[in-house]
SEDOSE-501638 format. One line per field, with one value per residue (C-alpha): residue in one letter; x, y, z; residue number from 1. Coordinates in pm, whole numbers, plus 50000, padded with zeros to 5 digits. Each point is the difference from the previous one (the first is absolute). Layout:
// SEDOSE-501638
resn (a:...)
X (X:...)
Y (Y:...)
Z (Z:...)
resi (NUM:...)
END
This chain:
// SEDOSE-501638
resn (m:n:n:h:s:q:l:i:d:l:i:p:m:g:l:i:f:f:d:r:d:y:k:i:t:q:l:n:k:f:a:e:r:k:l:y:c:n:k:a:e:v:i:g:r:y:w:d:g:v:f:p:r:l:f:s:e:e:l:r:d:e:e:t:e:i:f:q:f:k:f:a:e:e:s:f:v:a:k:k:s:l:y:f:l:n:e:d:s:g:f:s:l:f:f:q:t:k:s:s:l:e:e:f:t:q:e:l:d:s:y:q:d:l:v:l:d:l:k:t:i:f:d:t:s:y:d:v:i:y:v:s:d:g:e:g:k:t:l:r:v:s:a:a:c:e:a:l:w:g:y:k:e:s:d:l:i:g:k:t:v:y:q:l:e:e:e:g:v:f:k:p:s:v:t:r:l:v:l:e:k:k:e:k:v:s:f:i:q:t:t:k:t:g:r:r:l:m:v:v:g:t:p:v:k:d:n:e:g:n:v:i:r:v:i:n:a:s:r:d:v:t:e:v:k:e:l:e:s:e:v:d:l:l:r:q:m:t:e:g:y:r:q:e:i:e:e:f:r:a:r:e:e:i:e:k:e:i:i:s:r:s:e:k:m:k:s:i:v:s:f:s:q:k:i:a:k:v:d:s:p:v:l:l:l:g:e:s:g:v:g:k:e:v:i:a:t:f:i:h:k:w:s:n:r:n:n:h:p:f:i:t:l:n:c:g:s:m:p:s:a:i:l:e:a:e:l:f:g:y:e:n:k:e:s:k:m:g:l:i:e:m:a:n:s:g:t:l:f:l:e:q:i:e:e:m:p:m:s:t:q:i:k:f:l:k:a:l:q:g:k:g:n:k:v:k:t:s:n:i:r:i:i:t:a:s:s:k:n:l:r:k:k:v:e:e:g:g:f:r:e:d:l:y:y:l:l:n:v:v:p:i:t:i:p:p:l:r:e:r:n:e:d:i:i:p:l:i:i:h:f:t:d:q:l:n:q:k:y:g:e:e:k:k:f:q:p:r:v:l:r:k:l:q:e:y:s:w:p:g:n:v:q:e:m:q:n:i:i:e:r:l:f:v:t:s:e:g:g:l:i:e:l:e:d:l:p:e:y:i:n:v:d:n:i:s:e:k:s:i:s:i:n:k:i:m:p:l:k:e:a:v:e:l:l:e:k:e:l:l:e:m:a:e:k:k:y:g:s:t:t:k:v:a:e:v:l:k:v:n:q:s:t:i:s:r:k:l:q:k:y:t:k:e:r:i)
X (66669:50356:49867:49815:50285:50068:49632:49953:50315:49803:49735:50053:49938:50140:49890:50104:49874:50003:49910:49761:50288:50090:50313:50091:49956:50033:50027:50045:50266:49784:49982:50377:50070:49763:50090:50374:50038:50134:49753:50251:50072:49641:49808:49945:50040:49727:49877:50077:50355:50061:49787:49929:49826:49829:49617:50031:49676:49801:50132:49881:49670:49731:49764:50248:49985:50124:50254:50273:50367:50314:50346:50317:49819:49727:49634:49821:49649:49976:49728:50018:49799:49989:50095:49954:50220:49960:50073:50184:49844:50124:49989:50080:50088:49973:50138:50064:50131:49732:50113:49964:49647:49904:50140:49814:49675:50048:50079:49695:49776:50147:49950:49636:49940:50160:49780:49693:50110:50058:49666:49826:50180:49910:49632:49945:50256:49913:49739:50263:50358:50178:50339:50210:50355:50289:49871:49650:49842:49701:50072:49721:49687:49767:49637:49853:50134:49676:49789:50233:50130:49740:50258:50059:50343:50035:49945:50293:50262:50265:49933:50237:49890:50088:49732:49743:50071:49955:49667:49887:49968:50174:50185:50264:50178:50172:50213:50134:50093:50173:50206:50096:50092:50124:49840:49670:49716:49652:49707:49628:49921:49681:49870:49801:49690:50031:50132:50270:50280:50273:50295:50343:50260:50303:50307:50181:50366:50276:50352:50105:49715:49792:49622:49880:49646:49750:49730:49703:49750:49676:49709:49672:49988:49698:49841:50298:50292:50214:50207:50345:50007:49912:50255:50263:49893:50051:50343:50099:49867:50179:50324:49953:49961:50299:50217:49884:50098:50340:50065:49904:50245:50278:49942:50012:50336:50156:49883:50173:50330:49935:49976:49782:49843:50049:49745:50275:50106:49640:49929:50308:49909:49642:50115:50258:49729:49783:50263:50134:49730:50119:50331:50095:50365:50048:50274:50068:50164:50137:50310:50226:49861:49633:49879:49969:50078:49730:49739:50124:49964:49654:49890:50128:49830:49670:50022:49878:50367:50051:50061:50280:50356:50076:50356:50200:50317:50192:50125:50254:50174:50195:50201:49822:50109:49888:49670:49925:50090:49776:49708:50033:50199:50342:50081:50309:50057:49840:49688:49779:49645:49965:49782:49749:49927:50009:49728:49764:49636:50126:50145:50344:50097:50298:50143:50211:49879:50171:50338:49931:50262:49876:50107:49800:49702:49980:49996:49754:49767:50004:49928:49700:49873:50033:50271:50286:50139:50110:49703:49625:49841:49636:49897:50178:49910:50271:50043:50293:50125:50214:50121:50096:49805:49966:49828:50301:50238:49805:50040:50374:50034:50084:49686:49804:49677:49814:50097:49897:49650:49968:50087:49816:49645:49901:50234:49980:50198:50070:50052:50301:49952:50032:49680:49795:50064:49705:50181:50317:49892:49797:50304:50228:49761:49972:50379:50038:49731:50182:50329:49828:49850:50329:50214:49742:50021:49740:50179:49812:50074:49960:49730:50267:50210:49702:49940:50366:49992:49682:50168:50298:49992:50101:50198:50048:49626:49864:50328:50189:49731:50017:50378:49983:49730:50204:50314:49815:49845:50328:50214:49765:50012:49686:49648:49951:50170:50077:50121:50360:49991:49927:50281:50128:49876:49642:50016:50137:49783:50087:50371:49967:49808:50281:50311:50138:50337:50278:50307:50208:50016:49851:49855:49667:49816:50126:49900:49647:49959:50127:49756:49715:50078:50008:49682:49812:50119:49893:49658:49942:50091:49766:49693:50022:49816:50122:49668:50053:50370:49906:49738:50245:50290:49757:50098:49829:49968:50162:50308:50025:49964:50264:50256:49945:50055:50319:50148:49889:50194:50305:49991:49984)
Y (85493:50063:50260:49722:49745:50068:49965:49665:49867:50016:49758:49658:49802:49984:50276:50028:50250:49931:50211:49873:49812:49817:50205:50037:50363:49965:49743:50017:49857:49701:49896:50051:49782:49717:49988:50047:50283:50356:50282:50205:49704:49898:50329:50080:49635:49770:49742:49706:50124:49996:49699:49804:49706:50169:50035:50163:49836:50108:50353:50034:49816:50267:49754:49913:50228:49785:49719:49813:49953:49851:50155:49906:49731:50243:49999:50328:50128:50292:50245:50188:50315:50298:50347:50347:50289:50335:49913:49679:49656:49647:49708:49960:49667:49941:49675:49847:49666:49736:49913:50364:50019:49674:50124:50329:49813:49787:50306:50181:49704:49998:50374:49973:49726:50217:50297:49777:49876:50352:50119:49715:50088:50366:49931:49715:49992:50328:50272:50232:49953:50327:50023:50316:50077:50136:50355:49923:49998:49763:49717:49749:49963:49702:50022:50037:50356:50152:49827:50097:50338:50117:50036:49798:49859:50264:50277:49877:49862:50261:50214:50009:49888:50349:50148:49738:50049:50374:49940:49784:49676:49826:50111:49948:49865:49670:50038:50335:49850:49701:50234:50210:49710:49761:49710:49813:50204:49887:50184:50075:50249:50206:50063:50293:49775:49928:49645:49873:49798:49789:50094:49839:50180:49797:50158:49825:50103:49974:49875:50343:50007:50258:49958:49941:49878:50015:49732:50069:49733:50132:49819:50160:49957:50212:49673:49761:50041:49692:49978:49886:49679:50170:50279:49734:49826:50318:50046:49649:50045:50334:49847:49700:50214:50212:49690:49859:50324:50004:49635:50060:50291:49801:49700:50223:50149:49662:49834:50274:49863:49645:49954:49693:49944:49623:49772:49840:50330:50120:49680:50049:50362:49900:49713:50222:50255:49723:49862:50345:50039:49696:49951:49658:49965:50035:49833:50172:49775:50084:50072:50290:50335:49898:50258:49810:50313:50194:49737:49995:50379:49973:49746:50226:50312:49815:49848:50141:50061:50257:50284:49805:49909:49798:49873:49802:49794:49798:49684:49935:50335:49968:49753:49781:50195:50333:49848:49877:50336:50179:49771:49970:50311:50066:49916:50208:50339:50161:49784:50026:49878:49723:50022:49752:50236:50304:49838:49982:50045:50007:49764:49836:49902:49761:49955:49699:49809:49689:50164:50023:49787:49697:50146:50317:49792:49834:50334:50149:49700:50029:50372:49935:49734:50240:49789:50244:50190:50306:50128:49970:49939:49963:50319:49998:49868:49787:50000:49806:49961:49747:49959:49636:49678:50021:49658:49842:50177:49852:49652:50060:50106:50362:50145:49902:49818:50141:50357:49933:49892:50297:50246:49820:50061:50212:49935:50234:49916:50299:49891:50123:50276:49758:49826:50322:50151:50242:50186:50078:50303:50160:49962:50157:50295:50029:50019:50240:50230:50004:50098:50262:50155:49983:50158:50221:49808:49860:49695:49719:49657:49908:49729:49771:50043:49915:49683:49905:50059:49796:49707:50008:49735:50237:49752:50276:50074:50341:50109:49939:50183:50305:50016:49954:50266:50250:49917:50052:50321:50164:49877:50045:50316:50203:49933:49661:49680:49785:49646:50119:50107:49647:49784:49733:49708:50132:50113:49667:49979:50355:49920:49684:50189:50252:49780:49723:49881:49977:49818:49955:50078:49727:49977:50179:49691:49792:50273:50021:49621:49998:50276:49824:49673:50157:50198:49688:49798:50276:50035:49623:49970:50287:49925:49623:49978:50088:50174:50245:50048:50078:50249:50181:50004:50092:49726:49690:49693:49785:50226:49959:49621:49971:50215:49824:49661:50133:50123:49683:49786:50223:49937:49620)
Z (54083:50129:50246:50178:50022:50368:50078:49825:50172:50325:49869:50170:49680:49649:49757:49632:49741:49623:49702:49730:49831:50325:50049:50370:50113:50378:50281:50376:50231:50099:49633:49961:50303:49912:49628:50067:49753:49998:49932:49802:49771:49922:49969:49633:49894:49873:50250:49767:49965:50376:50106:49678:50172:50291:49958:49656:49878:50307:49966:49639:50044:50035:50171:50275:50301:50290:49962:50186:49918:50155:50008:50194:50207:50109:49891:49929:49926:49755:49891:49671:49924:49764:50118:49853:50117:49822:49638:50082:50035:50043:50237:50368:50161:50374:50146:50340:50128:50029:50355:50113:49858:50171:50332:49959:49932:50311:50211:49859:50092:50353:50028:49888:50258:50267:49903:50024:50343:50128:49859:50182:50322:49959:49956:50249:50282:50170:49986:49847:49885:49923:49823:49968:49890:50205:49953:50128:49653:49970:49754:50059:50213:50026:49890:50353:50035:49875:50266:50287:49893:49751:49722:49682:49911:49725:50258:50214:49760:49918:50309:50297:50344:50124:49769:50100:50371:49955:49826:50293:49802:50291:50311:50105:49687:50077:49684:50121:50336:49838:49776:50302:50230:49724:50188:50030:50152:50113:50162:49970:49723:49951:49648:49861:49991:50372:49968:50238:49837:50153:49775:49976:49788:49889:49832:49712:49985:49740:50068:50134:50250:49814:50012:49642:50074:50285:50013:50227:50098:50143:50161:50094:50380:50057:50111:49991:50243:49968:49681:50117:49800:49672:50054:50059:49679:49797:50156:49898:49648:49959:50124:49773:49687:50102:50042:49665:49824:50174:49911:49636:49976:50170:49771:49692:50109:50081:49678:49798:50134:49873:49625:49945:49659:49990:50163:50210:50159:50041:50192:50221:50077:50082:50222:50175:50073:50147:50241:50096:50266:50198:50184:49860:49886:49625:49792:49665:49739:49658:49799:50085:49885:49958:50254:50329:50204:49812:50091:50362:50018:49846:50265:50280:49865:49967:50350:50329:50082:49724:50248:50170:49887:49688:50051:49743:50036:49741:50169:49725:50013:50328:50212:50255:50310:49858:49881:50353:50149:49750:50080:50377:50093:50151:50362:50067:50157:49697:50011:49693:49942:49739:49691:50146:50288:49771:49789:50298:49885:49640:49739:49974:49645:49964:49649:49897:50306:49859:50076:50377:50181:50193:50336:49931:49883:50342:50185:49754:50037:50380:49975:49773:50241:50293:50163:49952:50297:49806:49803:49973:49660:50094:49821:49665:49655:49836:49620:49850:49645:49817:49643:50065:50045:50377:50024:49827:50237:50292:49849:49956:50365:49926:50156:50310:49921:50303:49906:49638:50103:50234:49722:49718:50126:49697:49703:49697:49687:49773:49637:49802:49745:49706:50119:50010:49663:50031:50281:49802:49794:50284:50230:49737:49964:50381:50050:49704:50141:50335:49830:49783:50310:50190:49727:49828:49671:49759:49864:49828:49852:49636:49963:49850:50315:50221:49798:50035:50376:50026:49821:50239:50278:50286:50213:50261:49999:50105:50163:49675:49804:50226:49957:49621:49959:50201:49796:49671:50133:50101:49709:49701:49789:49931:50113:49828:50120:49693:49922:49973:50366:50124:50149:49760:50211:49972:49636:49872:49687:49902:50015:49796:49733:49959:50004:49780:50127:49737:50130:49684:49628:49774:49651:49975:49869:50293:50247:49854:50023:50360:50099:49818:50179:50347:49931:49885:50300:50240:49835:49994:50366:50094:49784:49945:49666:49650:49932:50284:49913:49638:50118:50230:49750:49718:49753:49859:50221:49730:50013:50376:49980:49725:50180:50337:49831:49843:50329:50181:49749:50046:50376:49937)
resi (1:2:3:4:5:6:7:8:9:10:11:12:13:14:15:16:17:18:19:20:21:22:23:24:25:26:27:28:29:30:31:32:33:34:35:36:37:38:39:40:41:42:43:44:45:46:47:48:49:50:51:52:53:54:55:56:57:58:59:60:61:62:63:64:65:66:67:68:69:70:71:72:73:74:75:76:77:78:79:80:81:82:83:84:85:86:87:88:89:90:91:92:93:94:95:96:97:98:99:100:101:102:103:104:105:106:107:108:109:110:111:112:113:114:115:116:117:118:119:120:121:122:123:124:125:126:127:128:129:130:131:132:133:134:135:136:137:138:139:140:141:142:143:144:145:146:147:148:149:150:151:152:153:154:155:156:157:158:159:160:161:162:163:164:165:166:167:168:169:170:171:172:173:174:175:176:177:178:179:180:181:182:183:184:185:186:187:188:189:190:191:192:193:194:195:196:197:198:199:200:201:202:203:204:205:206:207:208:209:210:211:212:213:214:215:216:217:218:219:220:221:222:223:224:225:226:227:228:229:230:231:232:233:234:235:236:237:238:239:240:241:242:243:244:245:246:247:248:249:250:251:252:253:254:255:256:257:258:259:260:261:262:263:264:265:266:267:268:269:270:271:272:273:274:275:276:277:278:279:280:281:282:283:284:285:286:287:288:289:290:291:292:293:294:295:296:297:298:299:300:301:302:303:304:305:306:307:308:309:310:311:312:313:314:315:316:317:318:319:320:321:322:323:324:325:326:327:328:329:330:331:332:333:334:335:336:337:338:339:340:341:342:343:344:345:346:347:348:349:350:351:352:353:354:355:356:357:358:359:360:361:362:363:364:365:366:367:368:369:370:371:372:373:374:375:376:377:378:379:380:381:382:383:384:385:386:387:388:389:390:391:392:393:394:395:396:397:398:399:400:401:402:403:404:405:406:407:408:409:410:411:412:413:414:415:416:417:418:419:420:421:422:423:424:425:426:427:428:429:430:431:432:433:434:435:436:437:438:439:440:441:442:443:444:445:446:447:448:449:450:451:452:453:454:455:456:457:458:459:460:461:462:463:464:465:466:467:468:469:470:471:472:473:474:475:476:477:478:479:480:481:482:483:484:485:486:487:488:489:490:491:492:493:494:495:496:497:498:499:500:501:502:503:504:505:506:507:508:509:510:511:512:513:514:515:516:517:518:519:520:521:522:523:524:525:526:527:528:529:530:531:532:533:534:535:536:537:538:539:540:541:542:543:544:545:546:547:548:549:550:551:552:553:554:555:556)
END
């Protein structure tokens, strides 16, 4: 089994092998990452010894083949099966996240619909649609090829257009001419059966300009001459599918940058994607460190301005005079263009807009209204951000009301990290993966550490988390980050469990009573009822009641 460890590491889902006694014999990196374990530490150990409460019953139940389980805030679907290898036998367990399987199912349905659409287009839009790759090899031909050329699809698919042209199936080959010229080609083509076809060959290129597909649309014009409208329709459809594919790829890349497992963040990402296509001003609100710049970048990348500048400026990081000069430019001997002009056709993102001085607000307002003499702003998208209550600042006279309404066309409030608990562990894993890739490490967090980090309130939000994760990464020893590595203000419970403060020497009996009194008062304050206190301290309720009455009388 060890000879295949590198191979199974390439499998994009969890894979664990057990012997007949449920002892772990092998697992891949996906399983290590999702179960937060180390392969070297778990191989050779019994499953119950490593994960005593994780689907042990399902694993041993011979009738159970497919089941679901939850671990570290993620839901999974698993499939168990027997395997036989030479003289060895045991069980294999495949598992994948439930969300990934659902996404795959949705994508598969979309793909099947697309295939059906294309098949319909192939068989109905034109007499023949012919698709070949960048080498001229035939990939697909519509069903009418036999009537026009005298050849079945199976006779053509797999052959190059050079071979078919040589055999006289058609001449000249429009695909060959498209590959030679790397541009659209159209002309009248004669087939071996004597038919005359109006053929339009359209190249499909990759990002480097290489032709990767040639799509030919042919219409029998032996009797029909005018086909301009239908050729134009095919061009539009081809372009439409190409744009859809490009947009899907771009969306996939952008969404990798935004970790959103909570419904609140999913809604914000979806809404941001929706308003990205328009030029309305956007006001991003939220505490410091919640990721306002990430959302602003996302909106720009998804907009029609994504090939133009995305310029950011923090209004609270510089004096008023310098801020004005940065926005509107310098008017001295060394004249310099301002950021507003530099953002022409693109997006200008202003952070801490509440810190913009009143005098600068007036000039900025006039520039946005097209009344300024210095710069033109008719072709830029404005996104601003504030961590303060901007409406309250308007009421207090610290921010212009007319500028506020101009900027607050589309407000988006990003919730703090403490209100989207589901995002915490995925963000931790995301930042850890980035650091592992950057430094060539394979560090992981103990599950107990992840729980502790998830319980923390994160007053500094995502920015604080990123800093803490990097600190833990570079200061921890070994490949596993443990509770002892956490800062004291995060690992409060751990500290209190380890320490009992002794300030002076006293009789042992008195010290025991003092500790008992403080422990009872703390438990009563936390749990409220003597029943619960007795359960937690593992004594009889009558004992708790008697001792609480005793210490209450002492206080009186």
